[in-house]
FIKOLZA-1660 file (N, C-alpha, C; in steps of 0.1 Angstrom, whole numbers, plus 5000, padded with zeros to 4 digits):
% residues 249
   i   px   py   pz ch aa at
   1 5010 4988 5001  A  X  N
   1 5001 5001 4998  A  X CA
   1 5005 5012 5001  A  X  C
   2 5007 5020 4989  A  X  N
   2 5013 5033 4988  A  X CA
   2 5011 5041 5000  A  X  C
   3 5020 5047 5007  A  X  N
   3 5017 5058 5019  A  X CA
   3 5019 5070 5015  A  X  C
   4 5011 5074 5007  A  X  N
   4 5009 5089 5007  A  X CA
   4 4993 5092 5011  A  X  C
   5 4992 5094 5023  A  X  N
   5 4982 5098 5032  A  X CA
   5 4976 5112 5025  A  X  C
   6 4963 5112 5028  A  X  N
   6 4955 5126 5028  A  X CA
   6 4946 5124 5041  A  X  C
   7 4944 5138 5052  A  X  N
   7 4935 5136 5063  A  X CA
   7 4927 5143 5057  A  X  C
   8 4910 5139 5059  A  X  N
   8 4900 5146 5055  A  X CA
   8 4890 5147 5067  A  X  C
   9 4889 5157 5070  A  X  N
   9 4878 5162 5084  A  X CA
   9 4864 5163 5079  A  X  C
  10 4855 5157 5081  A  X  N
  10 4844 5160 5077  A  X CA
  10 4833 5167 5090  A  X  C
  11 4829 5178 5084  A  X  N
  11 4821 5186 5092  A  X CA
  11 4806 5192 5089  A  X  C
  12 4802 5194 5098  A  X  N
  12 4787 5199 5095  A  X CA
  12 4780 5206 5107  A  X  C
  13 4770 5217 5101  A  X  N
  13 4766 5225 5110  A  X CA
  13 4756 5221 5121  A  X  C
  14 4749 5210 5118  A  X  N
  14 4738 5203 5124  A  X CA
  14 4747 5197 5136  A  X  C
  15 4739 5197 5147  A  X  N
  15 4742 5192 5159  A  X CA
  15 4731 5189 5170  A  X  C
  16 4725 5179 5176  A  X  N
  16 4714 5184 5182  A  X CA
  16 4719 5184 5195  A  X  C
  17 4729 5186 5199  A  X  N
  17 4734 5192 5216  A  X CA
  17 4744 5202 5215  A  X  C
  18 4750 5211 5203  A  X  N
  18 4757 5217 5200  A  X CA
  18 4752 5224 5186  A  X  C
  19 4744 5231 5183  A  X  N
  19 4742 5235 5170  A  X CA
  19 4756 5245 5164  A  X  C
  20 4760 5243 5153  A  X  N
  20 4768 5253 5149  A  X CA
  20 4782 5250 5153  A  X  C
  21 4785 5241 5159  A  X  N
  21 4798 5239 5167  A  X CA
  21 4807 5239 5159  A  X  C
  22 4811 5238 5143  A  X  N
  22 4824 5237 5138  A  X CA
  22 4829 5252 5142  A  X  C
  23 4819 5260 5144  A  X  N
  23 4823 5276 5144  A  X CA
  23 4822 5280 5156  A  X  C
  24 4821 5271 5164  A  X  N
  24 4824 5275 5182  A  X CA
  24 4837 5285 5184  A  X  C
  25 4836 5294 5193  A  X  N
  25 4851 5301 5191  A  X CA
  25 4860 5290 5207  A  X  C
  26 4873 5292 5200  A  X  N
  26 4879 5279 5209  A  X CA
  26 4894 5288 5208  A  X  C
  27 4895 5294 5218  A  X  N
  27 4911 5301 5219  A  X CA
  27 4913 5309 5205  A  X  C
  28 4900 5323 5203  A  X  N
  28 4900 5328 5194  A  X CA
  28 4900 5323 5179  A  X  C
  29 4897 5309 5174  A  X  N
  29 4895 5306 5160  A  X CA
  29 4882 5291 5160  A  X  C
  30 4879 5294 5154  A  X  N
  30 4865 5286 5153  A  X CA
  30 4870 5269 5157  A  X  C
  31 4862 5262 5157  A  X  N
  31 4866 5249 5164  A  X CA
  31 4871 5241 5153  A  X  C
  32 4867 5244 5143  A  X  N
  32 4871 5234 5129  A  X CA
  32 4886 5240 5126  A  X  C
  33 4889 5252 5126  A  X  N
  33 4902 5260 5124  A  X CA
  33 4911 5247 5132  A  X  C
  34 4909 5249 5145  A  X  N
  34 4916 5243 5157  A  X CA
  34 4921 5226 5152  A  X  C
  35 4909 5220 5146  A  X  N
  35 4911 5204 5145  A  X CA
  35 4919 5207 5130  A  X  C
  36 4919 5213 5123  A  X  N
  36 4926 5214 5113  A  X CA
  36 4940 5217 5113  A  X  C
  37 4944 5225 5125  A  X  N
  37 4958 5225 5128  A  X CA
  37 4962 5211 5136  A  X  C
  38 4953 5206 5144  A  X  N
  38 4960 5195 5149  A  X CA
  38 4964 5184 5138  A  X  C
  39 4955 5187 5128  A  X  N
  39 4957 5174 5117  A  X CA
  39 4969 5179 5111  A  X  C
  40 4974 5192 5108  A  X  N
  40 4983 5194 5101  A  X CA
  40 4998 5191 5108  A  X  C
  41 4994 5193 5122  A  X  N
  41 5003 5189 5131  A  X CA
  41 5009 5174 5127  A  X  C
  42 5003 5165 5126  A  X  N
  42 5005 5153 5123  A  X CA
  42 5017 5152 5113  A  X  C
  43 5017 5161 5105  A  X  N
  43 5027 5160 5092  A  X CA
  43 5029 5150 5089  A  X  C
  44 5017 5146 5083  A  X  N
  44 5013 5137 5073  A  X CA
  44 5014 5141 5059  A  X  C
  45 5008 5150 5056  A  X  N
  45 5008 5156 5042  A  X CA
  45 4994 5165 5039  A  X  C
  46 4989 5161 5034  A  X  N
  46 4975 5171 5024  A  X CA
  46 4967 5169 5038  A  X  C
  47 4960 5180 5043  A  X  N
  47 4946 5179 5050  A  X CA
  47 4938 5192 5041  A  X  C
  48 4923 5180 5042  A  X  N
  48 4910 5188 5032  A  X CA
  48 4900 5189 5043  A  X  C
  49 4894 5195 5048  A  X  N
  49 4877 5199 5053  A  X CA
  49 4865 5197 5043  A  X  C
  50 4860 5186 5048  A  X  N
  50 4850 5182 5041  A  X CA
  50 4836 5189 5047  A  X  C
  51 4833 5198 5043  A  X  N
  51 4825 5208 5047  A  X CA
  51 4812 5210 5040  A  X  C
  52 4798 5208 5050  A  X  N
  52 4786 5208 5047  A  X CA
  52 4780 5219 5042  A  X  C
  53 4785 5227 5047  A  X  N
  53 4782 5246 5047  A  X CA
  53 4791 5252 5043  A  X  C
  54 4786 5259 5037  A  X  N
  54 4802 5272 5030  A  X CA
  54 4803 5278 5041  A  X  C
  55 4798 5283 5049  A  X  N
  55 4805 5290 5063  A  X CA
  55 4818 5284 5069  A  X  C
  56 4815 5269 5070  A  X  N
  56 4827 5260 5077  A  X CA
  56 4838 5261 5067  A  X  C
  57 4837 5260 5051  A  X  N
  57 4849 5262 5043  A  X CA
  57 4853 5274 5042  A  X  C
  58 4847 5284 5047  A  X  N
  58 4853 5301 5044  A  X CA
  58 4861 5301 5056  A  X  C
  59 4857 5294 5069  A  X  N
  59 4866 5297 5078  A  X CA
  59 4878 5288 5077  A  X  C
  60 4879 5281 5074  A  X  N
  60 4892 5272 5072  A  X CA
  60 4896 5276 5057  A  X  C
  61 4891 5285 5051  A  X  N
  61 4903 5287 5039  A  X CA
  61 4908 5302 5044  A  X  C
  62 4899 5310 5053  A  X  N
  62 4902 5321 5057  A  X CA
  62 4917 5319 5068  A  X  C
  63 4916 5308 5074  A  X  N
  63 4929 5303 5081  A  X CA
  63 4940 5296 5073  A  X  C
  64 4938 5293 5060  A  X  N
  64 4949 5290 5055  A  X CA
  64 4948 5275 5048  A  X  C
  65 4936 5273 5052  A  X  N
  65 4935 5256 5052  A  X CA
  65 4928 5258 5038  A  X  C
  66 4923 5236 5035  A  X  N
  66 4919 5238 5022  A  X CA
  66 4904 5229 5026  A  X  C
  67 4896 5235 5019  A  X  N
  67 4880 5229 5021  A  X CA
  67 4875 5230 5007  A  X  C
  68 4864 5216 5011  A  X  N
  68 4856 5213 4997  A  X CA
  68 4845 5210 5005  A  X  C
  69 4831 5216 4993  A  X  N
  69 4820 5214 5000  A  X CA
  69 4813 5201 4995  A  X  C
  70 4807 5194 5006  A  X  N
  70 4800 5185 5001  A  X CA
  70 4784 5185 5003  A  X  C
  71 4778 5178 4999  A  X  N
  71 4760 5175 4999  A  X CA
  71 4760 5176 5013  A  X  C
  72 4751 5186 5017  A  X  N
  72 4747 5185 5030  A  X CA
  72 4736 5175 5038  A  X  C
  73 4728 5168 5022  A  X  N
  73 4723 5155 5031  A  X CA
  73 4728 5143 5029  A  X  C
  74 4742 5142 5027  A  X  N
  74 4746 5131 5029  A  X CA
  74 4748 5124 5041  A  X  C
  75 4743 5107 5045  A  X  N
  75 4741 5102 5056  A  X CA
  75 4752 5102 5068  A  X  C
  76 4766 5101 5063  A  X  N
  76 4774 5101 5075  A  X CA
  76 4791 5109 5071  A  X  C
  77 4795 5107 5080  A  X  N
  77 4808 5115 5077  A  X CA
  77 4816 5106 5069  A  X  C
  78 4818 5093 5067  A  X  N
  78 4821 5081 5057  A  X CA
  78 4819 5087 5043  A  X  C
  79 4807 5090 5042  A  X  N
  79 4800 5092 5027  A  X CA
  79 4806 5107 5023  A  X  C
  80 4807 5116 5033  A  X  N
  80 4815 5132 5031  A  X CA
  80 4828 5130 5028  A  X  C
  81 4837 5121 5034  A  X  N
  81 4849 5119 5033  A  X CA
  81 4848 5116 5017  A  X  C
  82 4845 5107 5013  A  X  N
  82 4846 5098 4998  A  X CA
  82 4842 5109 4988  A  X  C
  83 4830 5114 4988  A  X  N
  83 4827 5128 4981  A  X CA
  83 4839 5136 4977  A  X  C
  84 4844 5138 4991  A  X  N
  84 4852 5152 4992  A  X CA
  84 4865 5149 4987  A  X  C
  85 4868 5135 4989  A  X  N
  85 4882 5126 4984  A  X CA
  85 4882 5127 4966  A  X  C
  86 4868 5123 4960  A  X  N
  86 4866 5125 4950  A  X CA
  86 4867 5136 4942  A  X  C
  87 4865 5144 4944  A  X  N
  87 4867 5161 4943  A  X CA
  87 4880 5165 4943  A  X  C
  88 4886 5164 4950  A  X  N
  88 4900 5170 4955  A  X CA
  88 4914 5160 4950  A  X  C
  89 4911 5150 4947  A  X  N
  89 4919 5137 4942  A  X CA
  89 4912 5126 4932  A  X  C
  90 4907 5133 4920  A  X  N
  90 4899 5124 4913  A  X CA
  90 4913 5115 4906  A  X  C
  91 4921 5118 4903  A  X  N
  91 4931 5107 4900  A  X CA
  91 4937 5097 4908  A  X  C
  92 4933 5095 4921  A  X  N
  92 4936 5085 4931  A  X CA
  92 4950 5083 4935  A  X  C
  93 4955 5098 4936  A  X  N
  93 4971 5099 4942  A  X CA
  93 4971 5090 4956  A  X  C
  94 4960 5098 4963  A  X  N
  94 4962 5094 4979  A  X CA
  94 4955 5081 4983  A  X  C
  95 4967 5068 4985  A  X  N
  95 4959 5055 4990  A  X CA
  95 4955 5054 5002  A  X  C
  96 4961 5063 5011  A  X  N
  96 4958 5061 5026  A  X CA
  96 4948 5073 5028  A  X  C
  97 4938 5071 5035  A  X  N
  97 4929 5082 5038  A  X CA
  97 4926 5083 5055  A  X  C
  98 4930 5092 5060  A  X  N
  98 4927 5092 5075  A  X CA
  98 4913 5103 5076  A  X  C
  99 4905 5099 5085  A  X  N
  99 4891 5104 5088  A  X CA
  99 4897 5106 5104  A  X  C
 100 4897 5124 5102  A  X  N
 100 4896 5127 5117  A  X CA
 100 4883 5135 5120  A  X  C
 101 4878 5134 5131  A  X  N
 101 4864 5141 5133  A  X CA
 101 4863 5156 5135  A  X  C
 102 4856 5163 5133  A  X  N
 102 4857 5176 5133  A  X CA
 102 4857 5183 5148  A  X  C
 103 4849 5173 5156  A  X  N
 103 4847 5180 5171  A  X CA
 103 4859 5176 5182  A  X  C
 104 4874 5175 5173  A  X  N
 104 4883 5170 5183  A  X CA
 104 4895 5184 5185  A  X  C
 105 4893 5194 5189  A  X  N
 105 4900 5207 5188  A  X CA
 105 4916 5201 5198  A  X  C
 106 4914 5193 5204  A  X  N
 106 4929 5191 5217  A  X CA
 106 4935 5180 5210  A  X  C
 107 4931 5173 5202  A  X  N
 107 4936 5161 5195  A  X CA
 107 4953 5161 5196  A  X  C
 108 4957 5150 5201  A  X  N
 108 4969 5149 5199  A  X CA
 108 4974 5142 5184  A  X  C
 109 4984 5149 5179  A  X  N
 109 4986 5145 5166  A  X CA
 109 4991 5130 5166  A  X  C
 110 4996 5130 5173  A  X  N
 110 5004 5114 5176  A  X CA
 110 4994 5105 5172  A  X  C
 111 4980 5107 5176  A  X  N
 111 4971 5096 5174  A  X CA
 111 4967 5093 5158  A  X  C
 112 4970 5108 5148  A  X  N
 112 4968 5105 5136  A  X CA
 112 4978 5099 5131  A  X  C
 113 4992 5098 5133  A  X  N
 113 5000 5094 5127  A  X CA
 113 4997 5074 5133  A  X  C
 114 4998 5076 5146  A  X  N
 114 4994 5062 5148  A  X CA
 114 4985 5051 5139  A  X  C
 115 4973 5058 5139  A  X  N
 115 4960 5053 5128  A  X CA
 115 4968 5050 5115  A  X  C
 116 4972 5056 5108  A  X  N
 116 4982 5059 5096  A  X CA
 116 4995 5043 5097  A  X  C
 117 5002 5046 5106  A  X  N
 117 5011 5035 5108  A  X CA
 117 5002 5021 5112  A  X  C
 118 4994 5019 5116  A  X  N
 118 4987 5007 5116  A  X CA
 118 4982 5003 5105  A  X  C
 119 4978 5009 5098  A  X  N
 119 4969 5010 5083  A  X CA
 119 4980 5006 5074  A  X  C
 120 4992 5009 5076  A  X  N
 120 5004 5007 5062  A  X CA
 120 5008 4996 5065  A  X  C
 121 5014 4994 5080  A  X  N
 121 5023 4982 5087  A  X CA
 121 5011 4965 5086  A  X  C
 122 4999 4971 5086  A  X  N
 122 4995 4960 5085  A  X CA
 122 4986 4951 5074  A  X  C
 123 4985 4966 5064  A  X  N
 123 4979 4957 5053  A  X CA
 123 4965 4960 5055  A  X  C
 124 4955 4960 5066  A  X  N
 124 4944 4960 5068  A  X CA
 124 4935 4969 5059  A  X  C
 125 4925 4967 5060  A  X  N
 125 4911 4977 5051  A  X CA
 125 4909 4987 5056  A  X  C
 126 4908 4988 5071  A  X  N
 126 4904 5000 5081  A  X CA
 126 4914 5000 5091  A  X  C
 127 4918 5011 5098  A  X  N
 127 4925 5011 5111  A  X CA
 127 4918 5022 5119  A  X  C
 128 4921 5020 5133  A  X  N
 128 4912 5027 5142  A  X CA
 128 4921 5023 5155  A  X  C
 129 4916 5033 5166  A  X  N
 129 4928 5033 5177  A  X CA
 129 4916 5029 5193  A  X  C
 130 4923 5026 5200  A  X  N
 130 4912 5023 5217  A  X CA
 130 4925 5028 5225  A  X  C
 131 4917 5029 5240  A  X  N
 131 4925 5035 5246  A  X CA
 131 4923 5024 5259  A  X  C
 132 4929 5013 5269  A  X  N
 132 4924 5008 5276  A  X CA
 132 4918 5019 5290  A  X  C
 133 4907 5011 5293  A  X  N
 133 4895 5022 5305  A  X CA
 133 4901 5018 5314  A  X  C
 134 4905 5028 5324  A  X  N
 134 4909 5030 5336  A  X CA
 134 4900 5036 5346  A  X  C
 135 4890 5041 5341  A  X  N
 135 4877 5050 5349  A  X CA
 135 4867 5039 5349  A  X  C
 136 4864 5031 5362  A  X  N
 136 4857 5020 5362  A  X CA
 136 4839 5021 5356  A  X  C
 137 4831 5033 5355  A  X  N
 137 4823 5037 5352  A  X CA
 137 4825 5037 5339  A  X  C
 138 4835 5038 5330  A  X  N
 138 4830 5040 5316  A  X CA
 138 4830 5023 5311  A  X  C
 139 4833 5014 5320  A  X  N
 139 4831 4999 5317  A  X CA
 139 4815 4998 5311  A  X  C
 140 4806 5009 5320  A  X  N
 140 4791 5001 5319  A  X CA
 140 4782 5014 5312  A  X  C
 141 4790 5023 5307  A  X  N
 141 4783 5033 5302  A  X CA
 141 4784 5030 5284  A  X  C
 142 4770 5033 5283  A  X  N
 142 4768 5028 5267  A  X CA
 142 4773 5038 5258  A  X  C
 143 4777 5050 5263  A  X  N
 143 4781 5060 5253  A  X CA
 143 4795 5059 5253  A  X  C
 144 4801 5047 5260  A  X  N
 144 4816 5044 5259  A  X CA
 144 4814 5033 5248  A  X  C
 145 4822 5034 5238  A  X  N
 145 4818 5025 5229  A  X CA
 145 4834 5011 5231  A  X  C
 146 4833 4999 5234  A  X  N
 146 4840 4988 5233  A  X CA
 146 4846 4983 5223  A  X  C
 147 4860 4982 5223  A  X  N
 147 4863 4976 5209  A  X CA
 147 4871 4962 5218  A  X  C
 148 4862 4950 5210  A  X  N
 148 4867 4935 5216  A  X CA
 148 4878 4933 5203  A  X  C
 149 4890 4933 5209  A  X  N
 149 4904 4931 5199  A  X CA
 149 4910 4920 5202  A  X  C
 150 4918 4910 5189  A  X  N
 150 4921 4897 5190  A  X CA
 150 4935 4906 5193  A  X  C
 151 4943 4904 5206  A  X  N
 151 4955 4911 5211  A  X CA
 151 4961 4904 5218  A  X  C
 152 4973 4899 5210  A  X  N
 152 4980 4890 5218  A  X CA
 152 4989 4899 5227  A  X  C
 153 4993 4889 5240  A  X  N
 153 4999 4895 5253  A  X CA
 153 5011 4904 5247  A  X  C
 154 5014 4914 5252  A  X  N
 154 5022 4925 5250  A  X CA
 154 5021 4930 5237  A  X  C
 155 5013 4929 5227  A  X  N
 155 5011 4933 5218  A  X CA
 155 5000 4951 5216  A  X  C
 156 5006 4958 5208  A  X  N
 156 4999 4969 5210  A  X CA
 156 4990 4974 5198  A  X  C
 157 4986 4963 5191  A  X  N
 157 4976 4964 5179  A  X CA
 157 4972 4952 5176  A  X  C
 158 4960 4949 5171  A  X  N
 158 4953 4935 5170  A  X CA
 158 4941 4936 5163  A  X  C
 159 4935 4927 5154  A  X  N
 159 4926 4927 5146  A  X CA
 159 4911 4928 5157  A  X  C
 160 4903 4938 5150  A  X  N
 160 4888 4942 5156  A  X CA
 160 4876 4929 5155  A  X  C
 161 4875 4922 5165  A  X  N
 161 4864 4911 5166  A  X CA
 161 4851 4918 5169  A  X  C
 162 4850 4930 5172  A  X  N
 162 4837 4937 5174  A  X CA
 162 4838 4949 5183  A  X  C
 163 4828 4955 5180  A  X  N
 163 4822 4967 5187  A  X CA
 163 4814 4968 5194  A  X  C
 164 4810 4973 5207  A  X  N
 164 4798 4975 5210  A  X CA
 164 4798 4986 5224  A  X  C
 165 4783 4986 5225  A  X  N
 165 4781 4998 5238  A  X CA
 165 4776 4991 5249  A  X  C
 166 4776 4976 5251  A  X  N
 166 4779 4970 5261  A  X CA
 166 4789 4968 5269  A  X  C
 167 4796 4961 5281  A  X  N
 167 4807 4956 5283  A  X CA
 167 4807 4944 5278  A  X  C
 168 4820 4943 5271  A  X  N
 168 4825 4930 5266  A  X CA
 168 4840 4933 5262  A  X  C
 169 4851 4920 5266  A  X  N
 169 4844 4908 5267  A  X CA
 169 4839 4905 5284  A  X  C
 170 4834 4896 5287  A  X  N
 170 4833 4889 5297  A  X CA
 170 4844 4886 5303  A  X  C
 171 4844 4888 5320  A  X  N
 171 4855 4878 5329  A  X CA
 171 4863 4889 5331  A  X  C
 172 4873 4884 5338  A  X  N
 172 4889 4895 5340  A  X CA
 172 4894 4901 5329  A  X  C
 173 4898 4910 5330  A  X  N
 173 4908 4917 5318  A  X CA
 173 4907 4928 5316  A  X  C
 174 4915 4937 5309  A  X  N
 174 4911 4949 5301  A  X CA
 174 4899 4949 5296  A  X  C
 175 4896 4961 5296  A  X  N
 175 4886 4966 5284  A  X CA
 175 4892 4978 5278  A  X  C
 176 4885 4980 5263  A  X  N
 176 4895 4992 5257  A  X CA
 176 4880 5003 5248  A  X  C
 177 4882 5015 5252  A  X  N
 177 4877 5026 5249  A  X CA
 177 4879 5023 5234  A  X  C
 178 4868 5024 5225  A  X  N
 178 4872 5031 5211  A  X CA
 178 4873 5044 5207  A  X  C
 179 4884 5047 5201  A  X  N
 179 4885 5061 5198  A  X CA
 179 4881 5063 5183  A  X  C
 180 4867 5071 5178  A  X  N
 180 4861 5072 5165  A  X CA
 180 4871 5078 5155  A  X  C
 181 4886 5073 5153  A  X  N
 181 4893 5081 5144  A  X CA
 181 4900 5068 5135  A  X  C
 182 4897 5070 5121  A  X  N
 182 4900 5059 5114  A  X CA
 182 4910 5062 5104  A  X  C
 183 4917 5052 5097  A  X  N
 183 4925 5053 5083  A  X CA
 183 4918 5043 5077  A  X  C
 184 4918 5042 5061  A  X  N
 184 4910 5035 5051  A  X CA
 184 4922 5037 5040  A  X  C
 185 4921 5019 5035  A  X  N
 185 4930 5020 5022  A  X CA
 185 4914 5031 5015  A  X  C
 186 4919 5033 5001  A  X  N
 186 4910 5040 4992  A  X CA
 186 4900 5028 4989  A  X  C
 187 4903 5018 4986  A  X  N
 187 4898 5008 4977  A  X CA
 187 4886 5006 4992  A  X  C
 188 4892 5002 5005  A  X  N
 188 4882 5000 5015  A  X CA
 188 4872 5009 5017  A  X  C
 189 4876 5024 5018  A  X  N
 189 4869 5032 5015  A  X CA
 189 4854 5032 5007  A  X  C
 190 4859 5030 4995  A  X  N
 190 4848 5028 4982  A  X CA
 190 4840 5018 4986  A  X  C
 191 4847 5008 4988  A  X  N
 191 4838 5000 4992  A  X CA
 191 4826 4999 5004  A  X  C
 192 4833 5006 5015  A  X  N
 192 4826 5008 5029  A  X CA
 192 4812 5017 5025  A  X  C
 193 4815 5026 5016  A  X  N
 193 4803 5037 5015  A  X CA
 193 4794 5031 5004  A  X  C
 194 4799 5022 5000  A  X  N
 194 4786 5018 4986  A  X CA
 194 4780 5005 4995  A  X  C
 195 4782 5000 5006  A  X  N
 195 4774 4991 5018  A  X CA
 195 4760 4997 5022  A  X  C
 196 4752 4985 5020  A  X  N
 196 4740 4995 5031  A  X CA
 196 4743 4991 5043  A  X  C
 197 4735 4998 5054  A  X  N
 197 4738 4997 5067  A  X CA
 197 4734 4986 5067  A  X  C
 198 4741 4979 5079  A  X  N
 198 4740 4962 5085  A  X CA
 198 4732 4965 5096  A  X  C
 199 4727 4949 5097  A  X  N
 199 4715 4949 5110  A  X CA
 199 4724 4953 5124  A  X  C
 200 4733 4947 5126  A  X  N
 200 4742 4951 5139  A  X CA
 200 4747 4968 5139  A  X  C
 201 4750 4972 5131  A  X  N
 201 4752 4986 5127  A  X CA
 201 4739 4992 5133  A  X  C
 202 4728 4991 5127  A  X  N
 202 4714 4998 5132  A  X CA
 202 4714 4991 5145  A  X  C
 203 4714 4978 5148  A  X  N
 203 4709 4978 5165  A  X CA
 203 4719 4988 5177  A  X  C
 204 4734 4987 5172  A  X  N
 204 4742 4993 5181  A  X CA
 204 4746 5009 5180  A  X  C
 205 4740 5011 5167  A  X  N
 205 4742 5028 5161  A  X CA
 205 4757 5028 5161  A  X  C
 206 4762 5018 5156  A  X  N
 206 4777 5020 5154  A  X CA
 206 4781 5015 5138  A  X  C
 207 4787 5025 5133  A  X  N
 207 4788 5024 5116  A  X CA
 207 4798 5011 5113  A  X  C
 208 4808 5014 5124  A  X  N
 208 4821 5002 5118  A  X CA
 208 4818 4990 5117  A  X  C
 209 4806 4985 5120  A  X  N
 209 4800 4970 5122  A  X CA
 209 4797 4968 5111  A  X  C
 210 4794 4979 5103  A  X  N
 210 4788 4973 5087  A  X CA
 210 4802 4969 5079  A  X  C
 211 4816 4974 5087  A  X  N
 211 4826 4969 5077  A  X CA
 211 4828 4955 5083  A  X  C
 212 4827 4955 5095  A  X  N
 212 4829 4937 5098  A  X CA
 212 4821 4926 5096  A  X  C
 213 4806 4930 5093  A  X  N
 213 4796 4927 5091  A  X CA
 213 4800 4917 5076  A  X  C
 214 4804 4929 5068  A  X  N
 214 4810 4927 5051  A  X CA
 214 4820 4921 5052  A  X  C
 215 4830 4917 5062  A  X  N
 215 4842 4909 5063  A  X CA
 215 4854 4914 5060  A  X  C
 216 4852 4929 5065  A  X  N
 216 4865 4939 5062  A  X CA
 216 4872 4939 5075  A  X  C
 217 4886 4939 5072  A  X  N
 217 4893 4938 5083  A  X CA
 217 4898 4951 5091  A  X  C
 218 4898 4953 5104  A  X  N
 218 4896 4968 5113  A  X CA
 218 4910 4961 5120  A  X  C
 219 4925 4972 5120  A  X  N
 219 4933 4973 5126  A  X CA
 219 4931 4980 5138  A  X  C
 220 4931 4974 5151  A  X  N
 220 4932 4982 5162  A  X CA
 220 4942 4988 5169  A  X  C
 221 4949 5000 5171  A  X  N
 221 4957 5004 5177  A  X CA
 221 4959 5009 5188  A  X  C
 222 4966 5006 5200  A  X  N
 222 4963 5009 5214  A  X CA
 222 4971 5023 5217  A  X  C
 223 4968 5030 5220  A  X  N
 223 4970 5047 5223  A  X CA
 223 4973 5049 5239  A  X  C
 224 4975 5057 5244  A  X  N
 224 4972 5062 5259  A  X CA
 224 4965 5072 5264  A  X  C
 225 4960 5077 5253  A  X  N
 225 4949 5089 5257  A  X CA
 225 4935 5088 5250  A  X  C
 226 4927 5095 5257  A  X  N
 226 4912 5094 5249  A  X CA
 226 4911 5108 5243  A  X  C
 227 4909 5112 5235  A  X  N
 227 4910 5127 5231  A  X CA
 227 4896 5134 5233  A  X  C
 228 4896 5145 5239  A  X  N
 228 4880 5151 5238  A  X CA
 228 4872 5158 5227  A  X  C
 229 4862 5148 5229  A  X  N
 229 4849 5152 5215  A  X CA
 229 4843 5163 5225  A  X  C
 230 4840 5174 5215  A  X  N
 230 4831 5184 5218  A  X CA
 230 4818 5181 5213  A  X  C
 231 4808 5179 5220  A  X  N
 231 4793 5172 5219  A  X CA
 231 4786 5181 5226  A  X  C
 232 4789 5186 5238  A  X  N
 232 4777 5195 5245  A  X CA
 232 4784 5211 5252  A  X  C
 233 4779 5221 5256  A  X  N
 233 4785 5231 5260  A  X CA
 233 4794 5230 5269  A  X  C
 234 4794 5220 5280  A  X  N
 234 4804 5217 5290  A  X CA
 234 4814 5211 5283  A  X  C
 235 4816 5205 5271  A  X  N
 235 4829 5197 5265  A  X CA
 235 4835 5210 5260  A  X  C
 236 4828 5219 5254  A  X  N
 236 4832 5229 5247  A  X CA
 236 4843 5239 5257  A  X  C
 237 4835 5240 5268  A  X  N
 237 4845 5247 5283  A  X CA
 237 4855 5241 5284  A  X  C
 238 4859 5229 5279  A  X  N
 238 4869 5218 5285  A  X CA
 238 4879 5222 5276  A  X  C
 239 4874 5223 5264  A  X  N
 239 4882 5224 5252  A  X CA
 239 4890 5237 5254  A  X  C
 240 4883 5245 5258  A  X  N
 240 4885 5261 5260  A  X CA
 240 4896 5257 5268  A  X  C
 241 4898 5259 5277  A  X  N
 241 4905 5254 5293  A  X CA
 241 4920 5250 5290  A  X  C
 242 4917 5239 5278  A  X  N
 242 4923 5229 5278  A  X CA
 242 4938 5236 5267  A  X  C
 243 4930 5245 5258  A  X  N
 243 4938 5254 5251  A  X CA
 243 4941 5268 5259  A  X  C
 244 4942 5269 5267  A  X  N
 244 4945 5277 5275  A  X CA
 244 4935 5295 5273  A  X  C
 245 4923 5294 5270  A  X  N
 245 4916 5304 5270  A  X CA
 245 4900 5301 5270  A  X  C
 246 4893 5312 5277  A  X  N
 246 4880 5309 5283  A  X CA
 246 4873 5311 5272  A  X  C
 247 4862 5314 5270  A  X  N
 247 4855 5323 5257  A  X CA
 247 4856 5332 5255  A  X  C
 248 4858 5339 5240  A  X  N
 248 4861 5350 5236  A  X CA
 248 4852 5358 5239  A  X  C
 249 4863 5371 5239  A  X  N
 249 4851 5385 5245  A  X CA
 249 4845 5389 5235  A  X  C
% end
């Protein structure tokens, strides 16, 4: 697999708990610009924001970034990434596609590099990340997705067997908090977006199960930190504090 990556950040204004969040101010910049900067700091190459609305694209371009408009009615971030990729790279030069969510303004750029490395080294269809759960209540919290991984003793990555909102696997031993940052081979992304939502995906409300049900391979790399996803006003304040500034004046 050619290791010429492109990072694509899907973003849209619609959010049930935090409407307009891509443009929320964090340390004097819209959140989407902060995410774009973290992605650039991964130093993997080209970074493109796949924007559902013009105001998101304009904010990124004003900061010096690259953005492309996508159909606002697309059903998922994966579909948005694929449409953007076909627009900005029709010749297929980029074989490694990294999906960085647009609500991770404090993301450690190392995590993006880790996902790329796991994809390229293993030749899996898809790569993603997980972190060992240390906070007991996370084990039973359905909002914390658990990755069930075929992980040899001492290994730092392994093949995904399942993802679930339940507490799994049963018995003594670690549980792993799934982090929704993905790498795809170009062929795998094309196949994934062509598939209809699967029964387990609909039941668990986890898009990655579509890939597993279709027999695609997902490599899960372990990392030591879970990035802060901004979904609520409280999360937004945490991100502002983490980047050293409160709300803009």
